[in-house]
Biotite code that builds the C-alpha atoms (Angstrom):
import biotite.structure as struc

atoms = struc.array([
    struc.Atom([0.000, 0.000, 0.000], chain_id="A", res_id=1, res_name="UNK", atom_name="CA", element="C"),
    struc.Atom([1.339, 3.431, -0.859], chain_id="A", res_id=2, res_name="UNK", atom_name="CA", element="C"),
    struc.Atom([2.164, 5.959, 1.854], chain_id="A", res_id=3, res_name="UNK", atom_name="CA", element="C"),
    struc.Atom([-0.660, 8.527, 1.206], chain_id="A", res_id=4, res_name="UNK", atom_name="CA", element="C"),
    struc.Atom([-3.389, 5.881, 1.478], chain_id="A", res_id=5, res_name="UNK", atom_name="CA", element="C"),
    struc.Atom([-1.845, 4.440, 4.642], chain_id="A", res_id=6, res_name="UNK", atom_name="CA", element="C"),
    struc.Atom([-1.835, 7.890, 6.242], chain_id="A", res_id=7, res_name="UNK", atom_name="CA", element="C"),
    struc.Atom([-5.477, 8.411, 5.232], chain_id="A", res_id=8, res_name="UNK", atom_name="CA", element="C"),
    struc.Atom([-6.500, 5.165, 6.896], chain_id="A", res_id=9, res_name="UNK", atom_name="CA", element="C"),
    struc.Atom([-4.745, 6.200, 10.098], chain_id="A", res_id=10, res_name="UNK", atom_name="CA", element="C"),
    struc.Atom([-6.465, 9.568, 10.164], chain_id="A", res_id=11, res_name="UNK", atom_name="CA", element="C"),
    struc.Atom([-9.971, 8.178, 9.898], chain_id="A", res_id=12, res_name="UNK", atom_name="CA", element="C"),
    struc.Atom([-9.688, 5.668, 12.728], chain_id="A", res_id=13, res_name="UNK", atom_name="CA", element="C"),
    struc.Atom([-10.745, 6.778, 16.202], chain_id="A", res_id=14, res_name="UNK", atom_name="CA", element="C"),
    struc.Atom([-8.090, 7.421, 18.802], chain_id="A", res_id=15, res_name="UNK", atom_name="CA", element="C"),
    struc.Atom([-6.720, 4.271, 20.476], chain_id="A", res_id=16, res_name="UNK", atom_name="CA", element="C"),
    struc.Atom([-8.513, 3.188, 23.629], chain_id="A", res_id=17, res_name="UNK", atom_name="CA", element="C"),
    struc.Atom([-6.367, 2.479, 26.665], chain_id="A", res_id=18, res_name="UNK", atom_name="CA", element="C"),
    struc.Atom([-8.881, 2.356, 29.478], chain_id="A", res_id=19, res_name="UNK", atom_name="CA", element="C"),
    struc.Atom([-12.080, 0.961, 30.930], chain_id="A", res_id=20, res_name="UNK", atom_name="CA", element="C"),
    struc.Atom([-14.679, 1.626, 33.563], chain_id="A", res_id=21, res_name="UNK", atom_name="CA", element="C"),
    struc.Atom([-13.386, 0.913, 37.054], chain_id="A", res_id=22, res_name="UNK", atom_name="CA", element="C"),
    struc.Atom([-14.479, -2.392, 38.536], chain_id="A", res_id=23, res_name="UNK", atom_name="CA", element="C"),
    struc.Atom([-13.686, -6.091, 38.747], chain_id="A", res_id=24, res_name="UNK", atom_name="CA", element="C"),
    struc.Atom([-14.437, -6.612, 35.066], chain_id="A", res_id=25, res_name="UNK", atom_name="CA", element="C"),
    struc.Atom([-12.207, -3.734, 33.959], chain_id="A", res_id=26, res_name="UNK", atom_name="CA", element="C"),
    struc.Atom([-9.796, -5.807, 31.886], chain_id="A", res_id=27, res_name="UNK", atom_name="CA", element="C"),
    struc.Atom([-12.563, -7.742, 30.151], chain_id="A", res_id=28, res_name="UNK", atom_name="CA", element="C"),
    struc.Atom([-14.429, -4.532, 29.368], chain_id="A", res_id=29, res_name="UNK", atom_name="CA", element="C"),
    struc.Atom([-11.237, -2.974, 28.024], chain_id="A", res_id=30, res_name="UNK", atom_name="CA", element="C"),
    struc.Atom([-10.763, -5.893, 25.642], chain_id="A", res_id=31, res_name="UNK", atom_name="CA", element="C"),
    struc.Atom([-14.310, -5.338, 24.411], chain_id="A", res_id=32, res_name="UNK", atom_name="CA", element="C"),
    struc.Atom([-13.699, -1.626, 23.963], chain_id="A", res_id=33, res_name="UNK", atom_name="CA", element="C"),
    struc.Atom([-10.522, -2.339, 22.024], chain_id="A", res_id=34, res_name="UNK", atom_name="CA", element="C"),
    struc.Atom([-12.371, -4.677, 19.695], chain_id="A", res_id=35, res_name="UNK", atom_name="CA", element="C"),
    struc.Atom([-14.975, -2.026, 18.945], chain_id="A", res_id=36, res_name="UNK", atom_name="CA", element="C"),
    struc.Atom([-12.246, 0.523, 18.345], chain_id="A", res_id=37, res_name="UNK", atom_name="CA", element="C"),
    struc.Atom([-10.380, -1.906, 16.139], chain_id="A", res_id=38, res_name="UNK", atom_name="CA", element="C"),
    struc.Atom([-13.281, -2.289, 13.745], chain_id="A", res_id=39, res_name="UNK", atom_name="CA", element="C"),
    struc.Atom([-12.693, 1.244, 12.540], chain_id="A", res_id=40, res_name="UNK", atom_name="CA", element="C"),
    struc.Atom([-10.419, 1.399, 9.474], chain_id="A", res_id=41, res_name="UNK", atom_name="CA", element="C"),
    struc.Atom([-6.906, 0.517, 10.578], chain_id="A", res_id=42, res_name="UNK", atom_name="CA", element="C"),
    struc.Atom([-3.834, -0.143, 8.454], chain_id="A", res_id=43, res_name="UNK", atom_name="CA", element="C"),
    struc.Atom([-4.261, -3.370, 6.458], chain_id="A", res_id=44, res_name="UNK", atom_name="CA", element="C"),
    struc.Atom([-2.692, -6.511, 7.827], chain_id="A", res_id=45, res_name="UNK", atom_name="CA", element="C"),
    struc.Atom([-0.190, -6.844, 4.994], chain_id="A", res_id=46, res_name="UNK", atom_name="CA", element="C"),
    struc.Atom([1.458, -3.578, 6.120], chain_id="A", res_id=47, res_name="UNK", atom_name="CA", element="C"),
    struc.Atom([2.087, -4.890, 9.625], chain_id="A", res_id=48, res_name="UNK", atom_name="CA", element="C"),
    struc.Atom([5.855, -4.321, 9.398], chain_id="A", res_id=49, res_name="UNK", atom_name="CA", element="C"),
    struc.Atom([6.767, -0.809, 8.328], chain_id="A", res_id=50, res_name="UNK", atom_name="CA", element="C"),
    struc.Atom([10.403, -0.320, 7.388], chain_id="A", res_id=51, res_name="UNK", atom_name="CA", element="C"),
    struc.Atom([11.818, 2.935, 8.743], chain_id="A", res_id=52, res_name="UNK", atom_name="CA", element="C"),
    struc.Atom([14.747, 4.332, 6.744], chain_id="A", res_id=53, res_name="UNK", atom_name="CA", element="C"),
    struc.Atom([17.991, 3.380, 8.451], chain_id="A", res_id=54, res_name="UNK", atom_name="CA", element="C"),
    struc.Atom([19.917, 6.162, 10.125], chain_id="A", res_id=55, res_name="UNK", atom_name="CA", element="C"),
    struc.Atom([17.105, 8.714, 10.064], chain_id="A", res_id=56, res_name="UNK", atom_name="CA", element="C"),
    struc.Atom([15.921, 8.367, 13.633], chain_id="A", res_id=57, res_name="UNK", atom_name="CA", element="C"),
    struc.Atom([16.035, 6.337, 16.834], chain_id="A", res_id=58, res_name="UNK", atom_name="CA", element="C"),
    struc.Atom([13.456, 4.061, 18.419], chain_id="A", res_id=59, res_name="UNK", atom_name="CA", element="C"),
    struc.Atom([11.982, 5.381, 21.691], chain_id="A", res_id=60, res_name="UNK", atom_name="CA", element="C"),
    struc.Atom([12.744, 3.045, 24.592], chain_id="A", res_id=61, res_name="UNK", atom_name="CA", element="C"),
    struc.Atom([11.864, 4.944, 27.760], chain_id="A", res_id=62, res_name="UNK", atom_name="CA", element="C"),
    struc.Atom([9.531, 7.802, 28.699], chain_id="A", res_id=63, res_name="UNK", atom_name="CA", element="C"),
    struc.Atom([10.234, 10.062, 31.678], chain_id="A", res_id=64, res_name="UNK", atom_name="CA", element="C"),
    struc.Atom([7.914, 12.824, 32.939], chain_id="A", res_id=65, res_name="UNK", atom_name="CA", element="C"),
    struc.Atom([9.224, 14.237, 36.242], chain_id="A", res_id=66, res_name="UNK", atom_name="CA", element="C"),
    struc.Atom([6.120, 16.345, 36.985], chain_id="A", res_id=67, res_name="UNK", atom_name="CA", element="C"),
    struc.Atom([4.042, 13.176, 37.508], chain_id="A", res_id=68, res_name="UNK", atom_name="CA", element="C"),
    struc.Atom([6.906, 10.896, 38.665], chain_id="A", res_id=69, res_name="UNK", atom_name="CA", element="C"),
    struc.Atom([6.608, 8.757, 35.542], chain_id="A", res_id=70, res_name="UNK", atom_name="CA", element="C"),
    struc.Atom([9.482, 6.589, 34.311], chain_id="A", res_id=71, res_name="UNK", atom_name="CA", element="C"),
    struc.Atom([8.309, 3.726, 32.106], chain_id="A", res_id=72, res_name="UNK", atom_name="CA", element="C"),
    struc.Atom([9.470, 1.568, 29.209], chain_id="A", res_id=73, res_name="UNK", atom_name="CA", element="C"),
    struc.Atom([8.215, 2.195, 25.689], chain_id="A", res_id=74, res_name="UNK", atom_name="CA", element="C"),
    struc.Atom([7.202, -0.738, 23.483], chain_id="A", res_id=75, res_name="UNK", atom_name="CA", element="C"),
    struc.Atom([6.336, -0.866, 19.806], chain_id="A", res_id=76, res_name="UNK", atom_name="CA", element="C"),
    struc.Atom([2.648, -1.025, 18.871], chain_id="A", res_id=77, res_name="UNK", atom_name="CA", element="C"),
    struc.Atom([1.295, -2.327, 15.599], chain_id="A", res_id=78, res_name="UNK", atom_name="CA", element="C"),
    struc.Atom([-1.985, -3.946, 14.652], chain_id="A", res_id=79, res_name="UNK", atom_name="CA", element="C"),
    struc.Atom([-3.295, -7.453, 14.323], chain_id="A", res_id=80, res_name="UNK", atom_name="CA", element="C"),
    struc.Atom([-5.753, -9.288, 12.128], chain_id="A", res_id=81, res_name="UNK", atom_name="CA", element="C"),
    struc.Atom([-9.140, -10.184, 13.614], chain_id="A", res_id=82, res_name="UNK", atom_name="CA", element="C"),
    struc.Atom([-12.473, -11.529, 12.420], chain_id="A", res_id=83, res_name="UNK", atom_name="CA", element="C"),
    struc.Atom([-15.870, -10.067, 13.290], chain_id="A", res_id=84, res_name="UNK", atom_name="CA", element="C"),
    struc.Atom([-18.926, -12.224, 14.081], chain_id="A", res_id=85, res_name="UNK", atom_name="CA", element="C"),
    struc.Atom([-20.155, -11.477, 10.564], chain_id="A", res_id=86, res_name="UNK", atom_name="CA", element="C"),
    struc.Atom([-17.003, -13.067, 9.181], chain_id="A", res_id=87, res_name="UNK", atom_name="CA", element="C"),
    struc.Atom([-15.551, -9.773, 8.020], chain_id="A", res_id=88, res_name="UNK", atom_name="CA", element="C"),
    struc.Atom([-11.800, -9.458, 8.491], chain_id="A", res_id=89, res_name="UNK", atom_name="CA", element="C"),
    struc.Atom([-10.458, -6.257, 10.016], chain_id="A", res_id=90, res_name="UNK", atom_name="CA", element="C"),
    struc.Atom([-7.330, -4.913, 11.665], chain_id="A", res_id=91, res_name="UNK", atom_name="CA", element="C"),
    struc.Atom([-7.213, -3.659, 15.245], chain_id="A", res_id=92, res_name="UNK", atom_name="CA", element="C"),
    struc.Atom([-4.532, -1.820, 17.161], chain_id="A", res_id=93, res_name="UNK", atom_name="CA", element="C"),
    struc.Atom([-2.465, -3.627, 19.759], chain_id="A", res_id=94, res_name="UNK", atom_name="CA", element="C"),
    struc.Atom([-2.475, -2.073, 23.246], chain_id="A", res_id=95, res_name="UNK", atom_name="CA", element="C"),
    struc.Atom([0.573, -1.724, 25.498], chain_id="A", res_id=96, res_name="UNK", atom_name="CA", element="C"),
    struc.Atom([0.422, -3.225, 28.995], chain_id="A", res_id=97, res_name="UNK", atom_name="CA", element="C"),
    struc.Atom([2.474, -1.719, 31.843], chain_id="A", res_id=98, res_name="UNK", atom_name="CA", element="C"),
    struc.Atom([4.275, 0.477, 29.314], chain_id="A", res_id=99, res_name="UNK", atom_name="CA", element="C"),
    struc.Atom([3.765, 3.309, 26.874], chain_id="A", res_id=100, res_name="UNK", atom_name="CA", element="C"),
    struc.Atom([3.082, 2.137, 23.345], chain_id="A", res_id=101, res_name="UNK", atom_name="CA", element="C"),
    struc.Atom([4.907, 3.799, 20.458], chain_id="A", res_id=102, res_name="UNK", atom_name="CA", element="C"),
    struc.Atom([2.807, 3.759, 17.274], chain_id="A", res_id=103, res_name="UNK", atom_name="CA", element="C"),
    struc.Atom([5.180, 2.228, 14.776], chain_id="A", res_id=104, res_name="UNK", atom_name="CA", element="C"),
    struc.Atom([3.724, 4.183, 11.865], chain_id="A", res_id=105, res_name="UNK", atom_name="CA", element="C"),
    struc.Atom([4.570, 7.443, 13.655], chain_id="A", res_id=106, res_name="UNK", atom_name="CA", element="C"),
    struc.Atom([7.867, 9.342, 13.723], chain_id="A", res_id=107, res_name="UNK", atom_name="CA", element="C"),
    struc.Atom([11.142, 8.211, 15.214], chain_id="A", res_id=108, res_name="UNK", atom_name="CA", element="C"),
    struc.Atom([13.187, 10.306, 17.621], chain_id="A", res_id=109, res_name="UNK", atom_name="CA", element="C"),
    struc.Atom([14.974, 13.092, 15.794], chain_id="A", res_id=110, res_name="UNK", atom_name="CA", element="C"),
    struc.Atom([13.276, 12.317, 12.484], chain_id="A", res_id=111, res_name="UNK", atom_name="CA", element="C"),
    struc.Atom([10.664, 14.546, 10.846], chain_id="A", res_id=112, res_name="UNK", atom_name="CA", element="C"),
    struc.Atom([10.412, 12.559, 7.597], chain_id="A", res_id=113, res_name="UNK", atom_name="CA", element="C"),
    struc.Atom([7.886, 10.019, 8.948], chain_id="A", res_id=114, res_name="UNK", atom_name="CA", element="C"),
    struc.Atom([4.303, 10.994, 9.867], chain_id="A", res_id=115, res_name="UNK", atom_name="CA", element="C"),
    struc.Atom([5.303, 14.635, 9.471], chain_id="A", res_id=116, res_name="UNK", atom_name="CA", element="C"),
    struc.Atom([7.528, 14.395, 12.552], chain_id="A", res_id=117, res_name="UNK", atom_name="CA", element="C"),
    struc.Atom([4.721, 13.385, 14.932], chain_id="A", res_id=118, res_name="UNK", atom_name="CA", element="C"),
    struc.Atom([5.942, 10.700, 17.375], chain_id="A", res_id=119, res_name="UNK", atom_name="CA", element="C"),
    struc.Atom([2.850, 9.142, 18.972], chain_id="A", res_id=120, res_name="UNK", atom_name="CA", element="C"),
    struc.Atom([2.530, 7.101, 22.171], chain_id="A", res_id=121, res_name="UNK", atom_name="CA", element="C"),
    struc.Atom([-0.593, 5.749, 23.865], chain_id="A", res_id=122, res_name="UNK", atom_name="CA", element="C"),
    struc.Atom([-1.157, 4.040, 27.210], chain_id="A", res_id=123, res_name="UNK", atom_name="CA", element="C"),
    struc.Atom([-3.762, 2.829, 29.677], chain_id="A", res_id=124, res_name="UNK", atom_name="CA", element="C"),
    struc.Atom([-5.194, 5.191, 32.281], chain_id="A", res_id=125, res_name="UNK", atom_name="CA", element="C"),
    struc.Atom([-6.968, 2.814, 34.687], chain_id="A", res_id=126, res_name="UNK", atom_name="CA", element="C"),
    struc.Atom([-5.956, -0.796, 33.932], chain_id="A", res_id=127, res_name="UNK", atom_name="CA", element="C"),
    struc.Atom([-2.842, -2.860, 33.199], chain_id="A", res_id=128, res_name="UNK", atom_name="CA", element="C"),
    struc.Atom([-0.388, -0.486, 34.821], chain_id="A", res_id=129, res_name="UNK", atom_name="CA", element="C"),
    struc.Atom([-2.402, 2.726, 34.409], chain_id="A", res_id=130, res_name="UNK", atom_name="CA", element="C"),
    struc.Atom([0.772, 4.324, 33.089], chain_id="A", res_id=131, res_name="UNK", atom_name="CA", element="C"),
    struc.Atom([-0.990, 7.426, 31.736], chain_id="A", res_id=132, res_name="UNK", atom_name="CA", element="C"),
    struc.Atom([-3.346, 7.911, 34.678], chain_id="A", res_id=133, res_name="UNK", atom_name="CA", element="C"),
    struc.Atom([-1.769, 11.230, 35.679], chain_id="A", res_id=134, res_name="UNK", atom_name="CA", element="C"),
    struc.Atom([-1.693, 12.896, 32.269], chain_id="A", res_id=135, res_name="UNK", atom_name="CA", element="C"),
    struc.Atom([-4.477, 15.233, 33.388], chain_id="A", res_id=136, res_name="UNK", atom_name="CA", element="C"),
    struc.Atom([-2.098, 16.683, 35.976], chain_id="A", res_id=137, res_name="UNK", atom_name="CA", element="C"),
    struc.Atom([0.318, 17.935, 33.340], chain_id="A", res_id=138, res_name="UNK", atom_name="CA", element="C"),
    struc.Atom([0.448, 21.564, 32.288], chain_id="A", res_id=139, res_name="UNK", atom_name="CA", element="C"),
    struc.Atom([2.127, 23.775, 29.736], chain_id="A", res_id=140, res_name="UNK", atom_name="CA", element="C"),
    struc.Atom([5.947, 23.910, 30.006], chain_id="A", res_id=141, res_name="UNK", atom_name="CA", element="C"),
    struc.Atom([6.252, 20.647, 31.960], chain_id="A", res_id=142, res_name="UNK", atom_name="CA", element="C"),
    struc.Atom([9.221, 18.657, 30.673], chain_id="A", res_id=143, res_name="UNK", atom_name="CA", element="C"),
    struc.Atom([9.312, 15.228, 29.040], chain_id="A", res_id=144, res_name="UNK", atom_name="CA", element="C"),
    struc.Atom([12.393, 13.160, 28.222], chain_id="A", res_id=145, res_name="UNK", atom_name="CA", element="C"),
    struc.Atom([12.371, 10.237, 25.813], chain_id="A", res_id=146, res_name="UNK", atom_name="CA", element="C"),
    struc.Atom([15.367, 7.912, 25.850], chain_id="A", res_id=147, res_name="UNK", atom_name="CA", element="C"),
    struc.Atom([16.836, 5.690, 23.159], chain_id="A", res_id=148, res_name="UNK", atom_name="CA", element="C"),
    struc.Atom([19.676, 3.767, 24.724], chain_id="A", res_id=149, res_name="UNK", atom_name="CA", element="C"),
    struc.Atom([21.993, 6.363, 26.271], chain_id="A", res_id=150, res_name="UNK", atom_name="CA", element="C"),
    struc.Atom([20.704, 9.215, 24.114], chain_id="A", res_id=151, res_name="UNK", atom_name="CA", element="C"),
    struc.Atom([17.975, 11.504, 25.433], chain_id="A", res_id=152, res_name="UNK", atom_name="CA", element="C"),
    struc.Atom([15.521, 13.805, 23.659], chain_id="A", res_id=153, res_name="UNK", atom_name="CA", element="C"),
    struc.Atom([14.018, 16.647, 25.690], chain_id="A", res_id=154, res_name="UNK", atom_name="CA", element="C"),
    struc.Atom([10.524, 18.015, 25.063], chain_id="A", res_id=155, res_name="UNK", atom_name="CA", element="C"),
    struc.Atom([8.432, 20.737, 26.638], chain_id="A", res_id=156, res_name="UNK", atom_name="CA", element="C"),
    struc.Atom([4.632, 20.447, 26.831], chain_id="A", res_id=157, res_name="UNK", atom_name="CA", element="C"),
    struc.Atom([2.762, 22.935, 24.689], chain_id="A", res_id=158, res_name="UNK", atom_name="CA", element="C"),
    struc.Atom([-0.835, 21.898, 25.336], chain_id="A", res_id=159, res_name="UNK", atom_name="CA", element="C"),
    struc.Atom([-3.068, 19.384, 27.110], chain_id="A", res_id=160, res_name="UNK", atom_name="CA", element="C"),
    struc.Atom([-6.407, 18.794, 25.387], chain_id="A", res_id=161, res_name="UNK", atom_name="CA", element="C"),
    struc.Atom([-9.451, 16.726, 26.409], chain_id="A", res_id=162, res_name="UNK", atom_name="CA", element="C"),
    struc.Atom([-11.871, 15.803, 23.621], chain_id="A", res_id=163, res_name="UNK", atom_name="CA", element="C"),
    struc.Atom([-15.153, 13.825, 23.600], chain_id="A", res_id=164, res_name="UNK", atom_name="CA", element="C"),
    struc.Atom([-14.927, 10.373, 22.038], chain_id="A", res_id=165, res_name="UNK", atom_name="CA", element="C"),
    struc.Atom([-17.542, 7.873, 23.205], chain_id="A", res_id=166, res_name="UNK", atom_name="CA", element="C"),
    struc.Atom([-20.552, 9.978, 22.232], chain_id="A", res_id=167, res_name="UNK", atom_name="CA", element="C"),
    struc.Atom([-18.795, 12.132, 19.659], chain_id="A", res_id=168, res_name="UNK", atom_name="CA", element="C"),
    struc.Atom([-20.038, 12.654, 16.137], chain_id="A", res_id=169, res_name="UNK", atom_name="CA", element="C"),
    struc.Atom([-18.136, 11.097, 13.259], chain_id="A", res_id=170, res_name="UNK", atom_name="CA", element="C"),
    struc.Atom([-16.858, 14.564, 12.391], chain_id="A", res_id=171, res_name="UNK", atom_name="CA", element="C"),
    struc.Atom([-15.534, 15.029, 15.932], chain_id="A", res_id=172, res_name="UNK", atom_name="CA", element="C"),
    struc.Atom([-13.848, 11.626, 15.882], chain_id="A", res_id=173, res_name="UNK", atom_name="CA", element="C"),
    struc.Atom([-12.097, 12.478, 12.640], chain_id="A", res_id=174, res_name="UNK", atom_name="CA", element="C"),
    struc.Atom([-10.909, 15.713, 14.215], chain_id="A", res_id=175, res_name="UNK", atom_name="CA", element="C"),
    struc.Atom([-9.721, 13.759, 17.260], chain_id="A", res_id=176, res_name="UNK", atom_name="CA", element="C"),
    struc.Atom([-7.794, 11.293, 15.099], chain_id="A", res_id=177, res_name="UNK", atom_name="CA", element="C"),
    struc.Atom([-5.983, 14.142, 13.374], chain_id="A", res_id=178, res_name="UNK", atom_name="CA", element="C"),
    struc.Atom([-3.943, 14.610, 16.561], chain_id="A", res_id=179, res_name="UNK", atom_name="CA", element="C"),
    struc.Atom([-2.028, 11.399, 15.798], chain_id="A", res_id=180, res_name="UNK", atom_name="CA", element="C"),
    struc.Atom([-1.590, 12.274, 12.142], chain_id="A", res_id=181, res_name="UNK", atom_name="CA", element="C"),
    struc.Atom([1.033, 14.136, 10.188], chain_id="A", res_id=182, res_name="UNK", atom_name="CA", element="C"),
    struc.Atom([2.334, 17.604, 11.103], chain_id="A", res_id=183, res_name="UNK", atom_name="CA", element="C"),
    struc.Atom([5.044, 19.654, 9.466], chain_id="A", res_id=184, res_name="UNK", atom_name="CA", element="C"),
    struc.Atom([7.151, 19.738, 12.610], chain_id="A", res_id=185, res_name="UNK", atom_name="CA", element="C"),
    struc.Atom([8.768, 17.496, 15.190], chain_id="A", res_id=186, res_name="UNK", atom_name="CA", element="C"),
    struc.Atom([6.398, 16.833, 18.079], chain_id="A", res_id=187, res_name="UNK", atom_name="CA", element="C"),
    struc.Atom([5.566, 14.231, 20.705], chain_id="A", res_id=188, res_name="UNK", atom_name="CA", element="C"),
    struc.Atom([1.909, 13.275, 21.179], chain_id="A", res_id=189, res_name="UNK", atom_name="CA", element="C"),
    struc.Atom([0.676, 11.233, 24.164], chain_id="A", res_id=190, res_name="UNK", atom_name="CA", element="C"),
    struc.Atom([-2.853, 9.795, 24.087], chain_id="A", res_id=191, res_name="UNK", atom_name="CA", element="C"),
    struc.Atom([-5.001, 8.076, 26.703], chain_id="A", res_id=192, res_name="UNK", atom_name="CA", element="C"),
    struc.Atom([-8.588, 7.840, 27.904], chain_id="A", res_id=193, res_name="UNK", atom_name="CA", element="C"),
    struc.Atom([-10.267, 10.242, 30.311], chain_id="A", res_id=194, res_name="UNK", atom_name="CA", element="C"),
    struc.Atom([-11.701, 10.538, 32.950], chain_id="A", res_id=195, res_name="UNK", atom_name="CA", element="C"),
    struc.Atom([-9.885, 8.147, 35.241], chain_id="A", res_id=196, res_name="UNK", atom_name="CA", element="C"),
    struc.Atom([-12.898, 5.915, 35.902], chain_id="A", res_id=197, res_name="UNK", atom_name="CA", element="C"),
    struc.Atom([-14.319, 5.798, 32.373], chain_id="A", res_id=198, res_name="UNK", atom_name="CA", element="C"),
    struc.Atom([-13.474, 6.140, 28.686], chain_id="A", res_id=199, res_name="UNK", atom_name="CA", element="C"),
    struc.Atom([-15.872, 8.798, 27.392], chain_id="A", res_id=200, res_name="UNK", atom_name="CA", element="C"),
    struc.Atom([-13.109, 11.205, 26.373], chain_id="A", res_id=201, res_name="UNK", atom_name="CA", element="C"),
    struc.Atom([-9.516, 11.174, 25.173], chain_id="A", res_id=202, res_name="UNK", atom_name="CA", element="C"),
    struc.Atom([-6.737, 13.241, 26.706], chain_id="A", res_id=203, res_name="UNK", atom_name="CA", element="C"),
    struc.Atom([-4.023, 14.419, 24.347], chain_id="A", res_id=204, res_name="UNK", atom_name="CA", element="C"),
    struc.Atom([-0.685, 15.888, 25.399], chain_id="A", res_id=205, res_name="UNK", atom_name="CA", element="C"),
    struc.Atom([1.379, 17.688, 22.769], chain_id="A", res_id=206, res_name="UNK", atom_name="CA", element="C"),
    struc.Atom([5.049, 18.509, 23.383], chain_id="A", res_id=207, res_name="UNK", atom_name="CA", element="C"),
    struc.Atom([7.769, 19.989, 21.195], chain_id="A", res_id=208, res_name="UNK", atom_name="CA", element="C"),
    struc.Atom([11.546, 19.512, 21.259], chain_id="A", res_id=209, res_name="UNK", atom_name="CA", element="C"),
    struc.Atom([13.374, 21.872, 23.563], chain_id="A", res_id=210, res_name="UNK", atom_name="CA", element="C"),
    struc.Atom([15.752, 24.202, 21.695], chain_id="A", res_id=211, res_name="UNK", atom_name="CA", element="C"),
])
């Protein structure tokens, strides 16, 4: 599949879900939510291994946000093939557990040639480590460091946005998904669910490289 069509498919899918209602069935409900999310157009299964140009960027391995005492590993996220009850085959996003998930079709560290420079990570907010639970405590100018081996990349938060998702219109969901799309600049985008005990909204943190 060519690059423009792949980007279009990414933009029209709803933001990844990384949460559930609080309760004893939280994990089971989250799996259900992920399946529903996955039935939106996702990259086709045959594109499951994107090849990033060698030498043009580094893989993120660790995410550190001092303001919320966060220091967690980063794992690669792709998508997997699944089959609906109707027999239709679709692709759904994988979800990171006890880690931040780097979207492998997004940018690499120090590289603006992929996904317009937008490096995207998502994570759970109330299950399986709840790594992004405190994102709503972040504010403008808080610092973020992403590590790749011994090399660090420093970012400063520019904005924290909360958008409706569960009951949003299709137009709103497309607008929401644009946050993980291409931009003509280097940026780091973190995505999770909100509020802490539900999944009705998405919280989006946008940070830019420090000069």
